[in-house]
N, C-alpha and C positions, 0 to 999 in steps of 0.2 A: 718263663712264666705264661702261664695260660690266660685266657682274654680275662675271665672271670677274675683271677687274681690280679690282672693288672688294674682293672676298673674297681673291684671290690675293695681291693686295701686303700685305694684312695677314699673311698666313699666312707671306710671304716675310721681312716685318720682325720677326717676332717668332721666326723659326726660330733664330736665333743665341742667345736668350736663355735664361738658366739657369731653368728654371722650379720655383718653391717651392711644393710642395703646399699649405703652409701660408699662402700669397698670399692676403690677403682678396678679391682679384679672384675666386678661384675660388669664394667662398660667396655672390656677390652673389644669386642666383637663389633660395637659402632663407634662410628666417628668420633674421635676425642682429640683434643690437645693440652699439651703441657705448657704450664705459663711458667712466667720468671718467678714467682714464688712458691713453684714446685706442687702447685694443685692442678689435677685433671680436669679440665673442662668438657663436658658433653653436653648435649642438648636434655638429657633426661635430667642431669643434676643441675643444671640452669633453670628448669622449670620448678624447683624446688625453692627458689628464690622468690618470695611474693611479689616483688616488683616487676620481674621478668615476666612472671604468670600473667600478672594483671596487664601488663603492656601487650602480650601477645592475644590475650583475651579482647581486649579493647581493639585492636586492629582487625582482627578476625571477624568479632561480631558485628563492627561497624560495616566492612563490606559484605558480609552474607546478608545482612538485613535491608541490603539496596535492592531496588527494582532494576531488573536488566532485560534486554530484548535486542532483537533484530530489526534494523532499519533499513530502509532501501531509498536511496537518493534519484527522485523520480525527475527533477529537474535541478536547476542552480538555485532555486528558491524553495522547492518543495521536497520533504521529506516524509515519509509515512512508514507506520511501524506495520510490520509484515507478522501477522499472527501465524500461530501455529506453525512457525518456522522448524524445521527439523533439527537445528543446533540448538534453538532456544528451549524446545522440549526438551532436547539432550540433557543440556545444564541444570533444566528444573528436576530432569528425573534421571541422573546419570546410570544407574544401575539398579537391581531389584533391591540392593540392601541398604542403599544411602539415598537421602533426600539431596535435593538441590543446595538447600541452605546448610546443610552438613558438609557437603562435598565442597563449597566454595571455602567456609569456615577452615577445612582442613587446608586448602591449598593456601589462603594466604598464612595460616600457621605455617606450613612447610617452609614458603619463601622467606618468613622474616625469622625463622629458627635455623633451618638447614642451608638457606641459600637455593634453594630448587625444587621445584614439583614435578611430578611425574607421573603421568596417567598412561595406563595402556588403552590402546584402542581395539574393541572388539566390533568387526565388520559384520554386515549382512550378507545373505546370498550372493549377491552381487558382486561382492569384494570392494565395494566403494562406500556405501553409505555406512556411516558410524552408527551403530544400535546402543553401546554401551562404553561407558569410562570408568575404568577402574585404577584406583591409585596404589602406586608403587612407593613402598617407604624409601624416602629418600636415603637413609644410612645405609641400606642394602642393595643399592643401585649405583653401578660404576658407568661413567659415560667414558667411550673411546672415540678418536677420530680416524677415519678411514684414510687411507690414500687419496682418495676421491674427493675429500673434505666433507663426506657425510658421517654421520654420527651413529653409532652401534652402542647398545645398552646390556649389561651383563646385570641381572637381578636375581639375587638368591632369597628366596622365600625363608619364613620361620622353621621349615622342617630342612633347612641346608640343601634343598634343590635349586641348581643354577639354571636360569635361561638365558639366552641370549634373544635379542629383540631389534630389530632394524630402525632405521629413523622413522619409515611410514608407519611403524606397528606404535609409537609412544609421542604422547605429547608431552613436550618438555619446556619448561618456563624457567629459566635462569634468572637469578637477581643480578643486576650488574653492581658493580663492575665485575666482568667476567674473568675467570681464572682459565688461561689457556685457550680463550677463546671458546669456551666450550661449557664450562662449570659456573656456576654462581657463586657469591660471595655469601659467606653466613654471617650475620650481626653477632652471633653468639661464638661461634669457632674461629672467626677470623679477625675482624674489625674490633670487636668488643671482647676479645677473648682475656684480656688482663683486667679489666673492669670485672667482668663476670667472674674471674678467678678471685679477686678481694671480696667481691660478695658472698661466694661461698665460703671462702675461708673465715670472714666475720661470722656468718651464720652458724660455721662449726664451732668456733670461739664461744660463740653465745650460749650453744647447746651446753658444752664442757663446762662452762662457768656456772650456768644453774642447774647444773648435774650435781656440782660439789659445792651448793647452797651458795653460790657467788661468793666463795672464797677464794682470793688470789692464792698462787703456788706460794710455799714458805717451807723454811728449813729450821733446822733447831743447832743450836751452839752449846756447847758444855766445858766446863772448866778442865774435866778431867775426859777419860777414855775410857772405851769398854775393854773389858779385859781379855775378849775374844770375840771372833765374827759371830758365833753362836748366840752371844749374850746381845749384842747388837740387833740380829734378825728376830730374836724372842721380842725386845723392844718395840721392834716396828710392828709386829703382827700384833701385840697388845694394844699398841696405838691405834692402830687400824681398826680394830674392832671396839674400841673405845668411841672413836669418832665416827662410826658409820651406822648406817641400818637406823634402829629405833635409839640408839644411843646420842644421835646427833643433837647439838645445842646443848648437851650435857656439860656442867664443868669438870675441868681436867685437871690434874695436878702432876706437876712437873718437878723432878728431881735432878739431884746431882748437878745443881746449877745451871740448868737447859733453859735458854731463852729461845722464843721462837722469832726467827728473822722473815721477813717477805721477800720473796723473789719477783722479779718484774715489777710491774706498773698495775695499779688498779684501774677499772673501768674508767673512773672520773678522770684520771691522770692520763690514759691513753684516750682520752676524749673520744669514747666509744659512739656514745648517740649521735654527736656532731659528725664523726666520720659516716657512721650508717645512712645519715640525712642527706650528706653530701653525695654519697654514692649511689643513694637513690636517684639523685637529680642527674647523675651521669649516665645511669641506665636510661632514664627515660630520654636524654638526648639520643643514647644511641638508636632509638626505634621511633624518634622524633614525635614522642607521644607528651603530650601537656602534663604538668604534675597532676593538676586536678584530676585528670582522668583515671590516675592510680589511687586516688584517695590522699595526696599531698596537698594541704592547703595552707601552709604555714605562711606563704606570702602571696594568698590568693586574694582578689576582691573581685566585686560583681563586675566592674568594667573589665579588667583584663583577663578574667575568666571568658566573658563574651568574645573577646579577641582571639583569645588561645583556641578557642573552639573553631572559630572561621580558619585559623592557622593550621589546625588539626585537620580538615579537610582539604586545604590547598597545598601542605608541605607533606603531610604523611598519607593522606588517602589518594590524592589524585596521582602521583606516582605509581602507586600499584595497582590503581585501577586502569590508568593508560597502558601499562605492562600488559595487563591480562586481555584486554580490550583488543590490543594490536596482535598477541599471540592469538587468540580466537580468529581473529580477520584473515590472519596468514595460513595458519596450520589447521583450522576447522571450516570454515566458511569457503563454499568454492566460489560463488558467485563475487566478481569483482565491484558491483554496485550494491552490496550490501554491509552493513557495518554492525557491530556487536556493540553496543553501549550500556553503562550502568547509569541509573539515574539517582545523583546526587541530591537532588530535591526531596528524596524521601527521607533525608536526614533531619528535615524540618518537620517531619510528620508529628513528632511529640511536642513542638511550640505551637500551640493553636493561634496566641495571638500574631506569632511571626508569619506565620503561613496565611492568615486571612490579610494582613496586611500588604503581602505581597500579592494575592490575589486581587485586592483592591485598586493596587497599582497597575497590574497588567491591563484589568478591565477599564479602568479609567484612560488610559492612553492606548487603547485600542487593539493591543495585540493578545488578548484574550476575550473570550465570549463566555457566556452562562454556561454553556454545555462543556467547553473547555475546562472551566473551575470544577463542574460537577464531576466529569471524568476523572480529573486528578484526585477527587474525595471520593472516588469509587462509588460514585450515585449516578442514578439515572437522569438522563436529559429532560428536558422541558419540551423538547419538540423543534420545528423549524424556529419558532422564534428565539429560541435559544442561541441559534447560530449567528446572530447579528453581532456586528462588530461597533462600538461607536468610538468616538473621539471628541476631544474639547473643540469648542468652535472656534478658537482662535488659532487653532494648530492648522497653517495652511502654507503652502509654499512660499519660500521667498520671492518678494516682488510681485506677487499676484494678489496681496491683500486689498490694496486700494481698487483694482478693478473688479474685485469680486464683490466689493462693499458697494461700487457704484450700480452693477447689474443688480443686486439684491434690492437698493433704494429704488430703482427703474420699473423692477417687477411689483416691488410694493404700490408704487404709485399708479401703474397700470390696472392693477387689481381693485384699487381704490375707485378710478374712475369708472370701469366696469360697474363696480358695485352701486355708484350713485346712479350711472343711467339707468339701471334697472329698477332701483327704488323709486325713482322720480317719473318714471316711464306713464303716460297717459293718453288717453284716446287722442287722434288726430284733431288738431286744431284747438286743443284747450290748453291753456297754460297750467304748468304744475302748481300746486299749492305750496306756499312758504313753509308752513310747519312740515311737510313731507321732506322738503330738502334739507332744514334744520337737521330732523331726526336721522337721516341719512348721513349726515356730514358728521 
């Protein structure tokens, strides 16, 4: 058989098939898992479940919208931001194709879907400075551990070309817990495989159910039998034509004592809607996303939404932020006295009331100045007078309050005596007038 015959025959044979984009055959080249209910789970199929898509978008969008920068530890009490640092600039503009926001968005999405993030480093002519970062698709990248405990990466691009990259050429962030100490754990393909499989199966069931006018499967029973197989086939074909297409919902006539009998359960009997709602909550737990973040407001109140939003920052965002920050510090920043950090305070930017209340407390208790507040609001300062820090008069060290009050009282008395003396001063030999003394007092 020639080369054309081998491939051509396959193309001709499959030309008349109805291609289903959800068919398992289309996902063989990408990582997938087979679940207990015999459903193939892949990241591409999981994204078609709305709750999973919303969870990934919420996590990725929340992190990519945060401000970030490199900070230097000047001394034990002083930390200053390093403007125009090479790594901060790199993460803001990683390569000519992507922006910093889209790059970090894709980074968080890869971590929560695939369990790993890979980026190839492009170095300058000096072989040391990183000029560009290019994302490597996790599903096409394999990690190998060498005898010296370093890592090697095999990446196959979309054209089928494989490249081997060494550890210094790839920035790799695995999501704990690690597999074989080198690969991350995927919430979709590993920990949440069974829950995702049920979600895919339920969605497929709903599609098939409504494609059949929400009619459950049924069969016919009859008192007599068809005289031969051909008669049975002709009746089934006629029935299919009668209840399909434009003939749907038209009345039908059953002959020969036929009676329809339902097979299986209806959606109400199977508690289809209740099952979907509980499954949505399980998927939210998988990603540590509060239900109200993905539009599930059945049990939400104003008070618990406020607390859930705080828990979203501490339980869902903080671990992934610290994971990225530590990875940048270890593998991208060469200086030991510099740290990369995200500014979680920018999450409050949309809530002006909460933001201004926080500024007021910081100003009142002395750790924020007017210029500090204006800088956080991205506005110009008011000059040197805006750098003053104030604090309440009653905030003094323990044990020094009484001594300080005595010194203040003595200073006030001394000032009053000096003022009186100057006010009633008269030429030598003359007595001061009584009305001047009263006015001065």
